[in-house]
C-alpha positions as a Markdown table, in Angstrom:
| # | Residue | x | y | z |
|---|---|---|---|---|
| 1 | Unk | 40.9 | 46.9 | 22.3 |
| 2 | Unk | 37.5 | 48.1 | 20.9 |
| 3 | Unk | 37.0 | 48.2 | 17.2 |
| 4 | Unk | 34.3 | 49.9 | 15.1 |
| 5 | Unk | 33.8 | 49.7 | 11.3 |
| 6 | Unk | 33.2 | 52.9 | 9.4 |
| 7 | Unk | 33.0 | 52.1 | 5.7 |
| 8 | Unk | 36.3 | 50.6 | 4.7 |
| 9 | Unk | 38.0 | 52.0 | 7.9 |
| 10 | Unk | 38.4 | 50.3 | 11.2 |
| 11 | Unk | 38.4 | 52.5 | 14.3 |
| 12 | Unk | 40.5 | 50.9 | 17.1 |
| 13 | Unk | 40.9 | 52.0 | 20.7 |
| 14 | Unk | 43.5 | 50.8 | 23.2 |
| 15 | Unk | 44.6 | 51.8 | 26.7 |
| 16 | Unk | 47.7 | 51.0 | 28.7 |
| 17 | Unk | 48.5 | 52.1 | 32.2 |
| 18 | Unk | 52.3 | 52.5 | 32.3 |
| 19 | Unk | 53.5 | 50.7 | 35.5 |
| 20 | Unk | 54.5 | 53.4 | 37.9 |
| 21 | Unk | 53.4 | 56.0 | 35.3 |
| 22 | Unk | 50.4 | 57.4 | 33.6 |
| 23 | Unk | 47.5 | 56.2 | 31.4 |
| 24 | Unk | 48.1 | 56.1 | 27.7 |
| 25 | Unk | 45.1 | 56.0 | 25.2 |
| 26 | Unk | 45.4 | 55.3 | 21.5 |
| 27 | Unk | 42.6 | 55.9 | 19.0 |
| 28 | Unk | 43.7 | 54.6 | 15.6 |
| 29 | Unk | 42.0 | 54.5 | 12.2 |
| 30 | Unk | 43.1 | 51.5 | 10.1 |
| 31 | Unk | 42.7 | 51.6 | 6.3 |
| 32 | Unk | 44.1 | 49.0 | 3.9 |
| 33 | Unk | 46.0 | 47.3 | 6.8 |
| 34 | Unk | 47.8 | 50.4 | 7.7 |
| 35 | Unk | 47.5 | 53.1 | 10.3 |
| 36 | Unk | 45.7 | 55.9 | 8.5 |
| 37 | Unk | 45.3 | 58.1 | 11.6 |
| 38 | Unk | 46.7 | 58.0 | 15.1 |
| 39 | Unk | 45.6 | 60.0 | 18.1 |
| 40 | Unk | 47.4 | 59.6 | 21.4 |
| 41 | Unk | 46.0 | 61.0 | 24.6 |
| 42 | Unk | 46.3 | 60.5 | 28.4 |
| 43 | Unk | 47.3 | 62.2 | 31.7 |
| 44 | Unk | 51.0 | 62.2 | 31.0 |
| 45 | Unk | 53.4 | 65.1 | 30.6 |
| 46 | Unk | 55.1 | 65.8 | 27.3 |
| 47 | Unk | 57.3 | 68.8 | 26.2 |
| 48 | Unk | 57.4 | 70.5 | 23.8 |
| 49 | Unk | 53.7 | 70.5 | 22.9 |
| 50 | Unk | 54.3 | 69.7 | 19.2 |
| 51 | Unk | 55.9 | 66.4 | 20.2 |
| 52 | Unk | 52.5 | 64.7 | 20.4 |
| 53 | Unk | 51.6 | 65.7 | 16.9 |
| 54 | Unk | 55.0 | 64.6 | 15.7 |
| 55 | Unk | 54.5 | 61.1 | 17.3 |
| 56 | Unk | 51.0 | 60.8 | 15.8 |
| 57 | Unk | 52.3 | 61.6 | 12.3 |
| 58 | Unk | 55.3 | 59.3 | 12.6 |
| 59 | Unk | 53.0 | 56.3 | 13.2 |
| 60 | Unk | 50.7 | 57.0 | 10.3 |
| 61 | Unk | 51.3 | 54.7 | 7.4 |
| 62 | Unk | 52.8 | 51.9 | 9.5 |
| 63 | Unk | 51.5 | 48.4 | 8.6 |
| 64 | Unk | 49.2 | 47.0 | 11.3 |
| 65 | Unk | 51.6 | 44.1 | 11.9 |
| 66 | Unk | 54.6 | 46.4 | 12.6 |
| 67 | Unk | 56.6 | 45.1 | 15.5 |
| 68 | Unk | 57.4 | 47.1 | 18.6 |
| 69 | Unk | 61.1 | 47.8 | 17.7 |
| 70 | Unk | 60.1 | 49.3 | 14.4 |
| 71 | Unk | 57.4 | 51.5 | 16.0 |
| 72 | Unk | 59.9 | 52.7 | 18.6 |
| 73 | Unk | 62.4 | 53.6 | 15.8 |
| 74 | Unk | 59.7 | 55.6 | 13.9 |
| 75 | Unk | 58.8 | 57.5 | 17.0 |
| 76 | Unk | 62.3 | 58.3 | 18.1 |
| 77 | Unk | 63.3 | 59.5 | 14.7 |
| 78 | Unk | 60.4 | 62.0 | 14.8 |
| 79 | Unk | 60.8 | 63.4 | 18.2 |
| 80 | Unk | 61.7 | 67.1 | 18.4 |
| 81 | Unk | 65.0 | 68.0 | 20.0 |
| 82 | Unk | 65.0 | 68.1 | 23.8 |
| 83 | Unk | 61.7 | 66.2 | 24.1 |
| 84 | Unk | 60.9 | 65.3 | 27.7 |
| 85 | Unk | 58.4 | 62.7 | 28.8 |
| 86 | Unk | 57.0 | 62.2 | 32.3 |
| 87 | Unk | 54.7 | 59.2 | 33.0 |
| 88 | Unk | 55.3 | 57.7 | 29.6 |
| 89 | Unk | 58.1 | 56.5 | 27.3 |
| 90 | Unk | 58.6 | 55.6 | 23.7 |
| 91 | Unk | 58.3 | 51.9 | 24.3 |
| 92 | Unk | 55.1 | 52.5 | 26.2 |
| 93 | Unk | 53.7 | 54.4 | 23.2 |
| 94 | Unk | 54.6 | 51.4 | 21.0 |
| 95 | Unk | 52.8 | 49.1 | 23.5 |
| 96 | Unk | 49.6 | 51.1 | 23.5 |
| 97 | Unk | 49.5 | 51.1 | 19.7 |
| 98 | Unk | 50.0 | 47.4 | 19.6 |
| 99 | Unk | 47.3 | 46.9 | 22.2 |
| 100 | Unk | 44.9 | 49.1 | 20.1 |
| 101 | Unk | 45.6 | 46.9 | 17.1 |
| 102 | Unk | 45.2 | 43.6 | 19.1 |
| 103 | Unk | 42.1 | 42.0 | 20.5 |
| 104 | Unk | 42.8 | 43.1 | 24.0 |
| 105 | Unk | 40.7 | 43.4 | 27.1 |
| 106 | Unk | 41.0 | 45.8 | 30.1 |
| 107 | Unk | 41.0 | 45.1 | 33.8 |
| 108 | Unk | 37.5 | 46.7 | 33.9 |
| 109 | Unk | 36.1 | 44.3 | 31.4 |
| 110 | Unk | 36.4 | 41.4 | 33.9 |
| 111 | Unk | 34.9 | 40.2 | 37.1 |
| 112 | Unk | 37.5 | 38.5 | 39.2 |
| 113 | Unk | 36.7 | 35.7 | 41.6 |
| 114 | Unk | 38.5 | 35.5 | 45.0 |
| 115 | Unk | 39.4 | 32.1 | 46.3 |
| 116 | Unk | 41.0 | 31.9 | 49.8 |
| 117 | Unk | 40.9 | 28.5 | 51.3 |
| 118 | Unk | 42.2 | 26.8 | 54.5 |
| 119 | Unk | 45.8 | 25.5 | 54.5 |
| 120 | Unk | 46.6 | 22.9 | 51.8 |
| 121 | Unk | 49.6 | 20.7 | 50.9 |
| 122 | Unk | 52.2 | 21.9 | 48.3 |
| 123 | Unk | 51.3 | 19.3 | 45.7 |
| 124 | Unk | 47.7 | 20.4 | 45.7 |
| 125 | Unk | 48.6 | 24.0 | 45.3 |
| 126 | Unk | 50.7 | 23.2 | 42.3 |
| 127 | Unk | 47.8 | 21.2 | 40.8 |
| 128 | Unk | 45.2 | 23.9 | 41.6 |
| 129 | Unk | 47.2 | 26.4 | 39.6 |
| 130 | Unk | 47.3 | 24.2 | 36.5 |
| 131 | Unk | 43.6 | 23.1 | 36.8 |
| 132 | Unk | 42.3 | 26.7 | 37.3 |
| 133 | Unk | 44.4 | 28.1 | 34.5 |
| 134 | Unk | 43.0 | 25.5 | 32.1 |
| 135 | Unk | 39.5 | 26.3 | 33.3 |
| 136 | Unk | 40.0 | 30.0 | 32.6 |
| 137 | Unk | 41.4 | 29.2 | 29.2 |
| 138 | Unk | 38.4 | 27.0 | 28.4 |
| 139 | Unk | 36.0 | 29.8 | 29.5 |
| 140 | Unk | 34.5 | 27.7 | 32.2 |
| 141 | Unk | 35.9 | 30.0 | 34.9 |
| 142 | Unk | 36.3 | 33.7 | 35.0 |
| 143 | Unk | 39.6 | 35.5 | 35.9 |
| 144 | Unk | 40.6 | 34.4 | 39.4 |
| 145 | Unk | 42.7 | 35.7 | 42.3 |
| 146 | Unk | 43.6 | 32.8 | 44.6 |
| 147 | Unk | 45.3 | 33.4 | 47.9 |
| 148 | Unk | 47.3 | 30.4 | 49.1 |
| 149 | Unk | 47.6 | 29.0 | 52.6 |
| 150 | Unk | 50.4 | 26.5 | 53.3 |
| 151 | Unk | 50.0 | 23.5 | 55.6 |
| 152 | Unk | 53.7 | 22.8 | 55.8 |
| 153 | Unk | 57.1 | 24.3 | 54.9 |
| 154 | Unk | 58.2 | 23.6 | 51.3 |
| 155 | Unk | 60.7 | 24.4 | 48.6 |
| 156 | Unk | 59.1 | 25.0 | 45.2 |
| 157 | Unk | 61.5 | 24.9 | 42.3 |
| 158 | Unk | 61.0 | 26.3 | 38.8 |
| 159 | Unk | 60.0 | 24.0 | 36.0 |
| 160 | Unk | 63.5 | 24.2 | 34.4 |
| 161 | Unk | 65.6 | 24.1 | 37.5 |
| 162 | Unk | 68.0 | 21.3 | 38.4 |
| 163 | Unk | 66.8 | 19.6 | 41.6 |
| 164 | Unk | 70.3 | 18.7 | 42.7 |
| 165 | Unk | 71.8 | 22.1 | 41.9 |
| 166 | Unk | 69.0 | 24.0 | 43.8 |
| 167 | Unk | 68.2 | 21.9 | 46.8 |
| 168 | Unk | 70.2 | 20.2 | 49.5 |
| 169 | Unk | 68.1 | 17.1 | 49.7 |
| 170 | Unk | 69.5 | 15.8 | 52.9 |
| 171 | Unk | 69.1 | 19.1 | 54.7 |
| 172 | Unk | 65.5 | 19.5 | 53.4 |
| 173 | Unk | 64.6 | 16.0 | 54.7 |
| 174 | Unk | 66.2 | 16.6 | 58.0 |
| 175 | Unk | 64.2 | 19.8 | 58.4 |
| 176 | Unk | 61.0 | 18.1 | 57.3 |
| 177 | Unk | 60.7 | 20.4 | 54.3 |
| 178 | Unk | 58.8 | 19.1 | 51.3 |
| 179 | Unk | 60.2 | 19.7 | 47.8 |
| 180 | Unk | 57.9 | 20.2 | 44.8 |
| 181 | Unk | 58.3 | 21.4 | 41.2 |
| 182 | Unk | 55.8 | 24.0 | 39.7 |
| 183 | Unk | 54.8 | 24.5 | 36.1 |
| 184 | Unk | 56.3 | 28.0 | 35.7 |
| 185 | Unk | 59.9 | 29.0 | 35.2 |
| 186 | Unk | 62.0 | 31.2 | 37.5 |
| 187 | Unk | 63.8 | 30.4 | 40.7 |
| 188 | Unk | 63.3 | 28.4 | 43.8 |
| 189 | Unk | 60.9 | 29.6 | 46.6 |
| 190 | Unk | 61.1 | 28.7 | 50.3 |
| 191 | Unk | 57.8 | 29.0 | 52.1 |
| 192 | Unk | 56.7 | 28.4 | 55.7 |
| 193 | Unk | 53.1 | 28.5 | 57.0 |
| 194 | Unk | 52.4 | 31.9 | 58.5 |
| 195 | Unk | 55.7 | 33.4 | 57.2 |
| 196 | Unk | 54.9 | 33.9 | 53.4 |
| 197 | Unk | 52.2 | 35.4 | 51.4 |
| 198 | Unk | 51.5 | 33.6 | 48.1 |
| 199 | Unk | 48.8 | 34.2 | 45.5 |
| 200 | Unk | 47.9 | 33.4 | 41.9 |
| 201 | Unk | 46.4 | 35.7 | 39.4 |
| 202 | Unk | 44.8 | 33.8 | 36.5 |
| 203 | Unk | 43.6 | 35.9 | 33.6 |
| 204 | Unk | 42.7 | 35.6 | 29.9 |
| 205 | Unk | 45.7 | 36.3 | 27.6 |
| 206 | Unk | 43.6 | 39.1 | 26.1 |
| 207 | Unk | 44.5 | 41.2 | 29.2 |
| 208 | Unk | 48.2 | 41.2 | 28.3 |
| 209 | Unk | 47.8 | 41.1 | 24.5 |
| 210 | Unk | 50.2 | 43.5 | 22.9 |
| 211 | Unk | 52.6 | 43.4 | 25.8 |
| 212 | Unk | 56.0 | 41.8 | 25.7 |
| 213 | Unk | 56.7 | 39.0 | 28.2 |
| 214 | Unk | 58.7 | 41.3 | 30.4 |
| 215 | Unk | 56.0 | 44.1 | 30.2 |
| 216 | Unk | 53.3 | 41.6 | 31.2 |
| 217 | Unk | 55.1 | 41.0 | 34.5 |
| 218 | Unk | 55.1 | 44.7 | 35.3 |
| 219 | Unk | 51.6 | 45.1 | 34.1 |
| 220 | Unk | 50.2 | 42.2 | 36.3 |
| 221 | Unk | 52.2 | 43.4 | 39.3 |
| 222 | Unk | 51.2 | 47.1 | 39.1 |
| 223 | Unk | 48.3 | 46.6 | 41.4 |
| 224 | Unk | 50.6 | 45.0 | 44.0 |
| 225 | Unk | 52.9 | 48.1 | 43.9 |
| 226 | Unk | 49.9 | 50.3 | 44.5 |
| 227 | Unk | 48.5 | 48.0 | 47.3 |
| 228 | Unk | 51.9 | 48.2 | 49.0 |
| 229 | Unk | 51.8 | 51.9 | 48.6 |
| 230 | Unk | 48.4 | 52.0 | 50.3 |
| 231 | Unk | 50.1 | 50.4 | 53.3 |
| 232 | Unk | 52.9 | 53.0 | 53.3 |
| 233 | Unk | 55.6 | 50.9 | 51.6 |
| 234 | Unk | 57.5 | 52.5 | 48.8 |
| 235 | Unk | 58.0 | 49.5 | 46.4 |
| 236 | Unk | 59.0 | 49.2 | 42.8 |
| 237 | Unk | 59.3 | 46.6 | 40.0 |
| 238 | Unk | 62.7 | 45.2 | 39.1 |
| 239 | Unk | 62.7 | 43.3 | 35.7 |
| 240 | Unk | 62.0 | 40.6 | 35.1 |
| 241 | Unk | 60.1 | 39.3 | 38.1 |
| 242 | Unk | 60.9 | 41.0 | 41.4 |
| 243 | Unk | 59.3 | 43.6 | 43.6 |
| 244 | Unk | 61.6 | 45.4 | 46.0 |
| 245 | Unk | 61.8 | 48.3 | 48.4 |
| 246 | Unk | 64.3 | 50.3 | 50.4 |
| 247 | Unk | 64.1 | 47.5 | 53.0 |
| 248 | Unk | 64.9 | 44.7 | 50.6 |
| 249 | Unk | 63.3 | 42.4 | 48.1 |
| 250 | Unk | 59.6 | 41.8 | 48.9 |
| 251 | Unk | 58.4 | 39.4 | 46.2 |
| 252 | Unk | 59.2 | 37.3 | 43.2 |
| 253 | Unk | 56.8 | 36.3 | 40.4 |
| 254 | Unk | 56.6 | 33.6 | 37.8 |
| 255 | Unk | 54.3 | 32.9 | 34.8 |
| 256 | Unk | 52.9 | 30.1 | 32.7 |
| 257 | Unk | 50.7 | 30.5 | 29.7 |
| 258 | Unk | 48.2 | 27.7 | 28.8 |
| 259 | Unk | 45.8 | 27.7 | 25.8 |
| 260 | Unk | 45.1 | 31.5 | 26.0 |
| 261 | Unk | 45.2 | 32.0 | 29.8 |
| 262 | Unk | 48.0 | 33.4 | 31.9 |
| 263 | Unk | 49.0 | 32.1 | 35.3 |
| 264 | Unk | 50.9 | 34.8 | 37.2 |
| 265 | Unk | 51.8 | 33.7 | 40.7 |
| 266 | Unk | 53.8 | 35.6 | 43.4 |
| 267 | Unk | 55.4 | 34.8 | 46.7 |
| 268 | Unk | 56.1 | 37.6 | 49.2 |
| 269 | Unk | 58.4 | 37.4 | 52.2 |
| 270 | Unk | 56.6 | 38.2 | 55.4 |
| 271 | Unk | 59.0 | 36.7 | 58.0 |
| 272 | Unk | 61.4 | 34.0 | 56.6 |
| 273 | Unk | 64.1 | 32.1 | 58.5 |
| 274 | Unk | 67.1 | 33.0 | 56.4 |
| 275 | Unk | 69.3 | 30.6 | 58.3 |
| 276 | Unk | 67.0 | 27.7 | 57.4 |
| 277 | Unk | 66.7 | 28.9 | 53.8 |
| 278 | Unk | 70.5 | 28.9 | 53.3 |
| 279 | Unk | 70.7 | 25.3 | 54.8 |
| 280 | Unk | 68.3 | 23.8 | 52.3 |
| 281 | Unk | 68.7 | 26.0 | 49.2 |
| 282 | Unk | 72.1 | 25.7 | 47.5 |
| 283 | Unk | 71.6 | 28.8 | 45.3 |
| 284 | Unk | 70.1 | 30.6 | 48.3 |
| 285 | Unk | 73.5 | 30.5 | 50.0 |
| 286 | Unk | 75.1 | 32.4 | 47.1 |
| 287 | Unk | 72.2 | 34.9 | 46.9 |
| 288 | Unk | 72.2 | 35.7 | 50.6 |
| 289 | Unk | 75.9 | 35.4 | 51.4 |
| 290 | Unk | 76.7 | 38.7 | 49.7 |
| 291 | Unk | 73.9 | 40.5 | 51.4 |
| 292 | Unk | 75.1 | 39.8 | 54.9 |
| 293 | Unk | 72.0 | 37.9 | 55.8 |
| 294 | Unk | 73.3 | 34.4 | 56.2 |
| 295 | Unk | 74.1 | 34.5 | 59.9 |
| 296 | Unk | 72.2 | 32.2 | 62.2 |
| 297 | Unk | 68.8 | 33.4 | 63.3 |
| 298 | Unk | 68.7 | 36.2 | 60.7 |
| 299 | Unk | 65.2 | 36.6 | 59.1 |
| 300 | Unk | 64.0 | 38.0 | 55.8 |
| 301 | Unk | 61.1 | 40.1 | 57.0 |
| 302 | Unk | 60.5 | 43.1 | 54.8 |
| 303 | Unk | 56.7 | 43.1 | 55.1 |
| 304 | Unk | 56.6 | 42.4 | 58.8 |
| 305 | Unk | 59.2 | 45.0 | 59.6 |
| 306 | Unk | 58.0 | 47.7 | 57.2 |
| 307 | Unk | 54.3 | 47.5 | 58.0 |
| 308 | Unk | 54.2 | 46.3 | 61.6 |
| 309 | Unk | 51.0 | 44.4 | 60.5 |
| 310 | Unk | 50.1 | 40.8 | 61.1 |
| 311 | Unk | 50.3 | 38.6 | 58.0 |
| 312 | Unk | 46.5 | 38.2 | 57.9 |
| 313 | Unk | 46.0 | 42.0 | 58.0 |
| 314 | Unk | 48.4 | 42.5 | 55.0 |
| 315 | Unk | 46.5 | 39.9 | 53.0 |
| 316 | Unk | 43.2 | 41.6 | 53.8 |
| 317 | Unk | 44.6 | 45.0 | 52.9 |
| 318 | Unk | 45.8 | 43.7 | 49.6 |
| 319 | Unk | 42.4 | 42.1 | 48.8 |
| 320 | Unk | 40.8 | 45.4 | 49.7 |
| 321 | Unk | 43.2 | 47.3 | 47.4 |
| 322 | Unk | 42.4 | 44.9 | 44.5 |
| 323 | Unk | 38.7 | 45.2 | 45.1 |
| 324 | Unk | 38.9 | 49.0 | 45.2 |
| 325 | Unk | 40.4 | 49.1 | 41.7 |
| 326 | Unk | 38.7 | 46.2 | 40.0 |
| 327 | Unk | 35.6 | 44.0 | 40.4 |
| 328 | Unk | 36.3 | 41.2 | 42.9 |
| 329 | Unk | 33.6 | 38.8 | 44.1 |
| 330 | Unk | 34.0 | 35.9 | 46.7 |
| 331 | Unk | 34.3 | 32.6 | 44.9 |
| 332 | Unk | 35.0 | 28.9 | 45.6 |
| 333 | Unk | 36.3 | 25.8 | 43.9 |
| 334 | Unk | 33.8 | 23.6 | 42.2 |
| 335 | Unk | 33.7 | 19.9 | 43.2 |
| 336 | Unk | 34.9 | 19.1 | 39.7 |
| 337 | Unk | 37.9 | 21.5 | 40.0 |
| 338 | Unk | 38.9 | 20.2 | 43.3 |
| 339 | Unk | 38.6 | 16.5 | 42.2 |
| 340 | Unk | 40.7 | 17.3 | 39.1 |
| 341 | Unk | 43.3 | 19.0 | 41.2 |
| 342 | Unk | 43.5 | 16.2 | 43.7 |
| 343 | Unk | 44.0 | 13.7 | 40.9 |
| 344 | Unk | 46.7 | 15.8 | 39.2 |
| 345 | Unk | 48.5 | 16.4 | 42.5 |
| 346 | Unk | 48.7 | 12.6 | 43.0 |
| 347 | Unk | 49.5 | 11.5 | 39.5 |
| 348 | Unk | 51.8 | 14.4 | 38.4 |
| 349 | Unk | 53.1 | 16.7 | 41.1 |
| 350 | Unk | 53.8 | 14.1 | 43.7 |
| 351 | Unk | 55.6 | 11.8 | 41.3 |
| 352 | Unk | 59.3 | 11.3 | 41.2 |
| 353 | Unk | 59.3 | 11.6 | 37.4 |
| 354 | Unk | 57.9 | 15.2 | 37.6 |
| 355 | Unk | 60.1 | 16.2 | 40.5 |
| 356 | Unk | 63.2 | 14.9 | 38.8 |
| 357 | Unk | 62.4 | 15.9 | 35.3 |
| 358 | Unk | 65.6 | 18.0 | 35.5 |
| 359 | Unk | 67.8 | 16.0 | 37.9 |
């Protein structure tokens, strides 16, 4: 959001790129804590023409702290009969209004640092996510895109998941698979070196201000959908945290918010051994059994199969897609960040107390 003062009025500007849709822009005049004037614009399609004016008028007079549901109700009540929208929706209009009235930032307001290091152990990856998110929150580090490289196979369970319910501990030990718990919610991940693509996007919360929790997932994954499209993969977002394609699920995301920063991390399946997955993940057996993929030797390989590209080439293509849309500069960990992560990995993420916080 940008805000200018004009006498007793505040002029607010907000933008919202609808995931899979068009750009919405809202220019709002606020007077006495109410929306005195609203002007929506963008590259969307809307019929009939007078629907836009009806939406603008419906929003005028609303208090600045009006919630999304109330804004949606005002808009829907004002729409002319047989209104058709392409590239936008009523909830998206409510979102761009809320973003205009919030202290938001845009992708283009930030310079992102790219961290891509050599393979590291699972405990250190968990710790790096927490340390870097706290650094972004404190303003000591800018927004960061970190690509992970794994030095061993691992199961990473969500912060609220039951260890016993999710993981077959004996099978994991026999297979030499390490089990760790992350700080974000969501489901268990099975990763193997060279067979998964994992990254973290760490941003100030201002980038998602005015979005609901579910909307923030779609918003932060929209560049991924576009990057996959650049590689010829038709992919789409499935609420709340999946990316899928005609060839199957491609990725799952999870989030954690710390002191004004958002950690959004994603694991993509490049070439996973589904047989091994079903042996070590109890819930994985249920999830895959009804998809016909639990037979021995079967692999979950949507990215490898659909692109025909090497894993390293896909990572490079995704980095290039991100850099083409936003500002991305090579970056590295500071000595202090690495030292803090190593300590946290040892004292927290490698501890039995943390792993078994939900037995």
